C-alpha positions as CSV (number, residue, x, y, z in Angstrom):
1,X,35.4,-56.8,106.2
2,X,38.1,-55.3,104.0
3,X,41.0,-53.8,105.8
4,X,42.0,-50.5,105.8
5,X,45.1,-50.8,103.9
6,X,43.4,-52.9,101.2
7,X,42.4,-50.7,98.2
8,X,40.4,-51.7,95.1
9,X,42.4,-52.5,92.1
10,X,42.2,-49.7,89.7
11,X,43.0,-50.7,86.1
12,X,45.5,-48.4,84.5
13,X,43.2,-48.5,81.3
14,X,40.1,-46.6,82.4
15,X,38.6,-46.7,78.9
16,X,39.2,-50.5,78.8
17,X,35.5,-51.7,79.2
18,X,33.5,-48.5,78.5
19,X,34.2,-45.8,76.0
20,X,32.4,-42.5,75.6
21,X,30.6,-42.0,72.2
22,X,30.1,-38.9,70.2
23,X,27.0,-37.9,68.4
24,X,25.5,-41.2,69.1
25,X,27.9,-43.2,66.8
26,X,29.6,-46.1,67.7
27,X,32.9,-44.9,67.4
28,X,35.0,-44.1,70.4
29,X,36.8,-41.0,71.3
30,X,40.2,-42.7,71.6
31,X,39.7,-46.3,70.8
32,X,37.4,-48.6,69.1
33,X,37.5,-48.3,65.6
34,X,40.7,-46.3,65.6
35,X,39.2,-43.6,63.2
36,X,39.3,-39.9,63.9
37,X,36.5,-38.3,65.6
38,X,33.6,-37.2,63.2
39,X,32.8,-33.2,63.3
40,X,29.8,-31.7,62.1
41,X,29.9,-30.2,58.5
42,X,30.9,-26.5,58.1
43,X,28.6,-23.9,56.7
44,X,30.8,-23.6,53.6
45,X,30.7,-27.3,53.1
46,X,26.7,-27.6,53.4
47,X,26.4,-24.6,50.8
48,X,28.7,-26.1,48.3
49,X,26.8,-29.5,48.7
50,X,23.5,-28.0,48.1
51,X,24.5,-25.4,45.2
52,X,23.5,-26.3,41.7
53,X,26.1,-26.8,39.3
54,X,26.3,-23.6,36.9
55,X,25.1,-24.3,33.2
56,X,27.4,-23.8,30.4
57,X,26.7,-20.8,28.3
58,X,24.8,-21.3,25.0
59,X,26.8,-21.5,21.9
60,X,26.2,-18.8,19.3
61,X,23.8,-19.8,16.6
62,X,26.4,-18.6,13.7
63,X,25.1,-21.2,11.1
64,X,21.6,-20.2,11.1
65,X,22.5,-16.5,11.2
66,X,24.9,-17.1,8.2
67,X,21.9,-19.0,6.2
68,X,19.8,-16.0,6.8
69,X,22.3,-13.5,5.3
70,X,22.9,-15.9,2.5
71,X,19.1,-16.1,1.6
72,X,18.9,-12.2,1.8
73,X,21.8,-11.7,-0.5
74,X,20.5,-13.9,-3.2
75,X,16.9,-12.5,-3.0
76,X,18.4,-9.0,-3.4
77,X,20.5,-10.1,-6.5
78,X,17.3,-12.0,-7.9
79,X,15.1,-8.7,-7.5
80,X,18.0,-6.6,-9.0
81,X,18.4,-9.2,-12.0
82,X,14.4,-8.7,-12.4
83,X,14.6,-5.1,-12.3
84,X,17.3,-5.1,-15.0
85,X,15.6,-7.5,-17.1
86,X,12.5,-5.5,-16.9
87,X,14.3,-2.2,-18.2
88,X,15.8,-4.1,-21.2
89,X,12.4,-5.3,-22.1
90,X,10.6,-1.9,-21.8
91,X,13.6,-0.6,-23.9
92,X,13.0,-3.1,-26.5
93,X,9.6,-2.4,-26.6
94,X,10.1,1.6,-27.1
95,X,12.4,1.0,-29.7
96,X,10.3,-1.1,-31.7
97,X,6.6,0.3,-31.0
98,X,7.5,3.8,-30.3
99,X,4.2,4.1,-28.2
100,X,2.7,7.8,-27.9
101,X,-0.2,8.7,-25.7
102,X,-3.6,9.7,-27.4
103,X,-4.5,13.2,-27.9
104,X,-8.0,14.7,-27.6
105,X,-9.4,18.1,-29.0
106,X,-13.0,19.6,-28.9
107,X,-14.4,19.7,-32.3
108,X,-17.7,21.6,-31.7
109,X,-19.6,22.7,-28.7
110,X,-23.1,24.0,-28.8
111,X,-25.0,25.2,-25.5
112,X,-28.7,25.0,-26.9
113,X,-30.4,25.1,-23.7
114,X,-29.6,26.9,-20.3
115,X,-32.4,27.9,-18.0
116,X,-32.5,28.5,-14.1
117,X,-35.9,28.9,-12.7
118,X,-36.8,30.9,-9.8
119,X,-36.6,27.8,-7.3
120,X,-32.9,27.5,-8.4
121,X,-33.4,24.4,-10.6
122,X,-31.1,24.3,-13.8
123,X,-32.2,22.7,-17.1
124,X,-29.6,22.4,-19.7
125,X,-28.7,20.8,-22.9
126,X,-25.1,20.7,-24.5
127,X,-24.1,19.1,-27.9
128,X,-20.4,18.1,-27.8
129,X,-18.2,16.6,-30.5
130,X,-14.6,15.3,-29.2
131,X,-12.2,13.9,-31.5
132,X,-9.6,11.3,-30.3
133,X,-6.4,10.6,-32.3
134,X,-4.2,7.7,-32.1
135,X,-0.8,8.4,-33.6
136,X,0.6,4.8,-32.9
137,X,1.4,2.3,-35.9
138,X,1.4,-0.7,-33.8
139,X,-0.6,0.3,-30.6
140,X,-4.3,-0.1,-30.4
141,X,-6.4,1.5,-27.6
142,X,-9.4,-0.2,-26.1
143,X,-11.6,2.3,-24.2
144,X,-14.5,1.5,-21.8
145,X,-17.5,3.8,-21.7
146,X,-16.5,7.6,-21.3
147,X,-18.1,9.5,-18.5
148,X,-18.7,13.3,-19.3
149,X,-19.3,16.1,-17.3
150,X,-19.6,19.8,-17.9
151,X,-18.5,22.5,-15.5
152,X,-19.0,26.4,-15.3
153,X,-16.9,27.9,-12.5
154,X,-16.8,24.5,-10.6
155,X,-20.7,24.0,-10.9
156,X,-21.8,20.9,-12.7
157,X,-24.3,22.1,-15.4
158,X,-24.4,18.7,-17.4
159,X,-23.6,15.3,-17.6
160,X,-23.5,12.6,-20.3
161,X,-21.5,9.6,-21.7
162,X,-19.7,8.3,-24.8
163,X,-20.1,4.4,-25.6
164,X,-17.0,2.1,-25.2
165,X,-15.1,1.9,-28.6
166,X,-11.9,0.5,-30.2
167,X,-9.2,3.0,-31.3
168,X,-7.2,1.7,-34.1
169,X,-3.8,2.7,-35.2
170,X,-3.1,6.0,-36.9
171,X,-6.9,6.8,-36.6
172,X,-9.0,9.7,-35.5
173,X,-12.4,9.2,-34.1
174,X,-14.9,11.8,-33.4
175,X,-17.1,11.1,-30.5
176,X,-20.6,13.0,-30.3
177,X,-22.8,13.1,-27.2
178,X,-25.3,15.1,-25.4
179,X,-24.6,16.4,-22.1
180,X,-27.6,17.7,-20.2
181,X,-29.3,18.2,-16.9
182,X,-33.0,18.1,-15.9
183,X,-34.2,20.5,-13.1
184,X,-31.0,20.1,-11.3
185,X,-30.8,21.8,-7.9
186,X,-28.4,24.7,-7.3
187,X,-27.3,26.9,-4.3
188,X,-28.7,30.1,-4.2
189,X,-25.5,31.7,-4.7
190,X,-24.5,29.6,-7.6
191,X,-27.9,30.1,-9.5
192,X,-27.8,34.0,-9.0
193,X,-24.0,33.9,-10.4
194,X,-25.1,31.8,-13.5
195,X,-28.0,34.0,-14.0
196,X,-26.1,37.2,-14.5
197,X,-23.8,35.6,-17.1
198,X,-24.1,35.9,-20.8
199,X,-21.1,33.9,-21.6
200,X,-20.1,30.8,-19.7
201,X,-16.6,29.7,-19.1
202,X,-16.9,25.9,-19.5
203,X,-14.7,22.8,-18.8
204,X,-15.3,19.3,-20.0
205,X,-14.1,16.4,-18.1
206,X,-13.7,12.9,-19.7
207,X,-13.2,9.7,-17.6
208,X,-12.7,6.3,-18.6
209,X,-10.5,3.2,-18.4
210,X,-8.3,2.2,-21.5
211,X,-5.9,-0.5,-22.3
212,X,-3.7,-1.2,-25.1
213,X,-3.3,-4.0,-27.6
214,X,-0.1,-4.8,-29.4
215,X,-0.7,-8.1,-31.8
216,X,-2.2,-10.8,-29.6
217,X,-1.1,-9.0,-26.3
218,X,-3.8,-7.0,-24.2
219,X,-2.8,-5.1,-21.1
220,X,-4.8,-4.3,-17.9
221,X,-6.9,-1.3,-18.3
222,X,-6.0,1.8,-16.2
223,X,-7.9,5.1,-15.5
224,X,-7.6,8.0,-17.8
225,X,-8.9,11.3,-17.4
226,X,-9.1,14.1,-20.1
227,X,-9.7,17.9,-19.1
228,X,-10.4,20.1,-21.5
229,X,-10.8,24.1,-20.6
230,X,-10.5,27.1,-22.5
231,X,-14.1,26.9,-23.7
232,X,-16.7,29.8,-23.5
233,X,-20.0,29.4,-24.5
234,X,-23.4,31.3,-24.7
235,X,-27.0,30.2,-25.3
236,X,-27.6,29.8,-29.0
237,X,-31.1,31.3,-29.5
238,X,-32.3,31.1,-33.3
239,X,-28.6,30.9,-34.4
240,X,-27.1,27.2,-34.3
241,X,-23.5,28.8,-34.6
242,X,-24.0,30.9,-31.6
243,X,-22.7,28.4,-29.1
244,X,-20.2,26.9,-31.0
245,X,-16.4,27.2,-30.1
246,X,-13.3,27.3,-32.1
247,X,-10.9,24.1,-31.4
248,X,-8.0,26.5,-31.2
249,X,-9.5,28.1,-28.0
250,X,-9.9,24.8,-26.2
251,X,-7.0,22.9,-24.6
252,X,-7.3,19.1,-23.6
253,X,-4.8,17.4,-21.1
254,X,-4.6,13.4,-20.9
255,X,-3.7,12.2,-17.2
256,X,-3.3,8.6,-16.0
257,X,-5.4,7.9,-12.8
258,X,-3.6,5.1,-11.1
259,X,-5.4,3.4,-8.2
260,X,-3.4,2.1,-5.1
261,X,-5.7,0.8,-2.4
262,X,-8.0,3.4,-1.5
263,X,-5.8,6.3,-3.2
264,X,-6.2,7.5,-6.9
265,X,-3.3,9.3,-8.3
């Protein structure tokens, strides 16, 4: 039994045998490894640790853009050069050949038959002669078949055709054809208007394709339309000259018909 005055011996170093640990780690608060106590990371440190590194900005592609500009410049210069050479070639061709478009005129026209029945059916016959003149010395024209249509106040009264032909240099060719219709149906108003007439204002429409030949060169054929107006005919009954027309009264215009896709100009 211990005496009252006896007190247990207390070491002055209370943490000599056991030390408190923090956060389950083996480091002591004041002793042990001698390292400073570990504290949890702050929110700023956690955000910086998980934040991805920014990507560097893409470099401008100046080299590719520069190549495109160079190609466009060279293509533009090439196109200008081709246009310039084509203009020179056209000028040389014009000086050497002096090309001129052909001319057409109506030589004779005779309306031998023109009959409209009570059921508005038209039967007609027109004897036509058209002269084509080529004034060029070195240019030959190559014509396809020529389609002919005769109109009176916009009403078709006959159709026909010329065969294909070659139009030589400094040559005048007379084309003869018969333009007719057989029991062609007309509108009542058209039939009544034509029946009242004794003279018929007529228009002759020629359509074909033609190309040029210069030496051994042949061009592609393009559309040509010849419109002749100023013609006035009457039915020739017993007098062959009654339906004839004077060439001085007829006027013919030559127009090119160029087709681009689905449009014709």
